[in-house]
C-alpha positions as CSV (number, residue, x, y, z in Angstrom):
1,M,91.1,109.2,103.1
2,P,93.7,106.5,102.5
3,L,93.1,104.2,99.5
4,L,93.2,101.3,102.0
5,I,89.8,102.3,103.4
6,A,88.2,103.9,100.4
7,P,84.8,102.6,99.1
8,Y,84.5,100.0,96.3
9,G,83.1,100.8,92.8
10,V,83.2,104.6,93.3
11,E,85.3,106.8,91.1
12,L,88.1,108.3,93.2
13,R,90.7,111.0,92.6
14,V,94.3,110.8,94.0
15,V,94.9,113.9,96.1
16,R,98.1,113.1,98.0
17,V,100.9,110.6,98.0
18,H,103.3,110.1,101.0
19,L,106.1,107.9,99.6
20,D,109.7,108.2,98.9
21,E,110.8,109.6,95.5
22,K,111.8,106.2,94.0
23,T,108.4,104.7,94.7
24,K,106.6,107.8,93.5
25,K,108.5,107.7,90.2
26,R,107.5,104.0,89.9
27,L,103.8,104.8,90.4
28,E,104.0,107.7,88.1
29,S,105.3,105.4,85.4
30,L,102.2,103.2,85.9
31,G,100.0,106.3,85.5
32,L,99.2,107.0,89.2
33,T,99.8,110.7,89.8
34,I,98.0,113.5,91.7
35,D,94.4,114.0,90.2
36,T,94.4,110.6,88.6
37,R,91.0,108.9,88.6
38,L,90.7,105.3,89.7
39,T,88.2,102.8,90.9
40,I,88.8,100.1,93.6
41,L,88.0,96.6,92.2
42,S,88.9,94.6,95.3
43,Q,90.6,94.7,98.6
44,G,92.0,91.9,100.6
45,G,94.6,90.9,103.2
46,E,97.5,91.5,100.8
47,G,96.5,94.7,99.2
48,T,94.1,96.5,96.8
49,I,93.4,96.1,93.1
50,V,92.4,99.3,91.3
51,L,91.3,100.1,87.8
52,L,93.6,102.8,86.6
53,K,93.4,104.2,83.0
54,G,91.8,100.9,81.8
55,A,94.4,98.6,83.5
56,R,94.2,96.7,86.7
57,V,97.0,97.6,89.1
58,A,97.8,95.8,92.4
59,I,98.9,98.0,95.3
60,D,100.1,96.4,98.5
61,R,98.7,97.4,101.9
62,D,101.6,99.6,102.9
63,L,101.4,101.7,99.7
64,A,97.6,101.9,99.8
65,S,97.8,103.3,103.3
66,R,100.0,106.2,102.0
67,I,98.0,107.1,98.9
68,F,95.2,109.5,99.8
69,V,92.1,109.8,97.7
70,A,88.7,111.7,97.6
71,Q,85.5,111.0,95.7
72,A,85.7,112.4,92.1
73,A,83.3,115.2,91.4
């Protein structure tokens, strides 16, 4: 499911990222890669705030719709 519609407060795992290489590299530098675990803290009109490796990261709506996650096992 896209990060944009994922549930709050549940540990999620990144399974796929459909972005251009430049944007993928930027997200990788922030620690967001395939199999990374994250938790959604809030979602609003502008985007999504996630807890990623102990840091809060804001992701805009366009990016959040192209990052696919699944519930972590």
